[in-house]
C-alpha positions as CSV (number, residue, x, y, z in Angstrom):
1,M,-102.3,126.8,138.3
2,V,-102.9,130.3,136.9
3,E,-100.2,131.6,134.5
4,R,-99.6,135.3,134.0
5,V,-98.2,134.7,130.5
6,I,-99.0,132.0,127.9
7,A,-98.3,131.6,124.2
8,T,-100.4,130.3,121.3
9,N,-99.2,127.4,119.2
10,A,-98.1,129.8,116.5
11,A,-96.0,131.7,118.9
12,L,-94.5,128.5,120.3
13,E,-93.6,127.4,116.8
14,L,-91.8,130.7,116.1
15,I,-90.0,130.5,119.4
16,K,-88.8,127.0,118.5
17,L,-87.5,128.3,115.1
18,L,-85.7,131.3,116.7
19,K,-84.2,129.0,119.4
20,G,-82.7,126.9,116.6
21,K,-81.1,129.9,115.1
22,H,-80.1,132.0,118.1
23,G,-80.0,129.6,121.1
24,P,-81.8,130.3,124.4
25,L,-84.2,133.3,124.3
26,M,-85.8,135.8,126.6
27,F,-88.7,138.2,126.3
28,H,-89.4,141.6,127.6
29,Q,-92.8,143.4,127.2
30,S,-91.9,146.7,125.7
31,G,-93.6,149.7,127.3
32,G,-93.6,151.9,124.2
33,C,-90.9,154.1,122.8
34,C,-89.2,152.9,119.5
35,D,-91.0,149.6,119.0
36,G,-94.4,150.4,120.5
37,S,-95.9,148.2,123.2
38,S,-95.0,144.7,122.0
39,P,-93.2,141.6,123.3
40,M,-89.6,141.8,122.4
41,C,-87.5,138.6,121.8
42,Y,-83.8,138.6,122.4
43,P,-81.0,136.1,122.8
44,D,-81.0,135.2,126.5
45,G,-78.9,137.7,128.4
46,D,-78.7,140.3,125.6
47,L,-81.1,142.6,127.6
48,I,-80.0,143.4,131.1
49,V,-82.8,142.7,133.5
50,G,-82.9,144.9,136.5
51,D,-84.5,144.8,140.0
52,Q,-87.5,146.8,138.6
53,D,-88.3,144.0,136.1
54,V,-90.9,141.3,137.0
55,L,-90.6,137.8,135.8
56,L,-94.1,136.8,134.7
57,G,-93.3,133.3,133.7
58,T,-91.9,131.4,130.7
59,I,-93.1,130.7,127.2
60,G,-91.4,128.1,125.1
61,E,-88.8,127.8,128.0
62,A,-87.9,131.5,127.5
63,P,-88.3,133.8,130.5
64,F,-90.8,136.7,130.0
65,Y,-90.3,140.0,131.9
66,M,-92.1,143.3,132.2
67,H,-91.1,146.5,134.0
68,K,-92.7,146.8,137.5
69,N,-94.4,150.1,136.6
70,Q,-96.1,148.5,133.6
71,F,-96.9,145.4,135.6
72,D,-98.9,147.5,138.1
73,Y,-101.3,148.2,135.2
74,W,-101.4,144.7,133.8
75,K,-101.3,142.6,136.9
76,H,-105.0,141.7,136.6
77,T,-104.6,140.3,133.1
78,Q,-103.2,137.3,131.5
79,L,-100.9,138.0,128.6
80,I,-101.4,135.8,125.6
81,I,-98.4,136.0,123.2
82,D,-99.4,135.4,119.6
83,V,-97.9,135.8,116.1
84,V,-99.1,137.8,113.2
85,E,-97.7,138.3,109.7
86,G,-95.7,141.5,109.1
87,R,-92.6,143.3,110.3
88,G,-92.6,144.2,114.0
89,G,-90.0,145.8,116.2
90,M,-86.7,146.3,114.6
91,F,-84.9,145.1,117.8
92,S,-86.8,141.9,118.2
93,L,-85.4,138.7,116.7
94,E,-88.5,137.6,114.8
95,G,-88.5,140.6,112.5
96,V,-86.4,139.0,109.7
97,E,-88.9,136.1,109.6
98,G,-91.7,138.3,108.3
99,K,-93.7,137.8,111.5
100,R,-94.1,139.6,114.7
101,F,-95.0,138.7,118.2
102,L,-98.2,140.3,119.5
103,T,-99.6,140.6,123.0
104,R,-103.2,139.9,123.5
105,S,-104.8,139.9,127.0
106,R,-107.8,138.9,129.0
107,A,-108.8,139.8,132.5
108,F,-108.4,137.2,135.2
109,T,-111.6,135.9,136.8
110,V,-112.2,136.7,140.5
111,D,-111.2,133.1,141.3
112,E,-108.0,133.3,139.3
113,N,-107.1,136.6,140.9
114,S,-107.4,135.0,144.3
115,Q,-104.9,132.4,143.3
116,L,-102.3,134.8,142.1
117,Q,-99.6,136.4,144.2
118,V,-99.4,140.1,143.5
């Protein structure tokens, strides 16, 4: 099964740490503005998800969303959520840990694209 969003082991470890501190989590891929284009981590339910948000999948049992307009540009890529040292978005939970989530990506193969529902 092809997944639209996956996480590295480092990201999964940080998600586990944050879940222990904050409870269930959710992610939304930022489209820019204040925190740049980065995956934002919130306590589940703290960000209101609308009918223009697309659920890409889950990482570490946390749902991962992206706005439909942004999804139209990224729908042919797999998002790979990773972690790097440093301060990231001031609204995302991992900032106080001295780490930040980072989105990497790769284009789906022709075979993978045929398996995906648009």
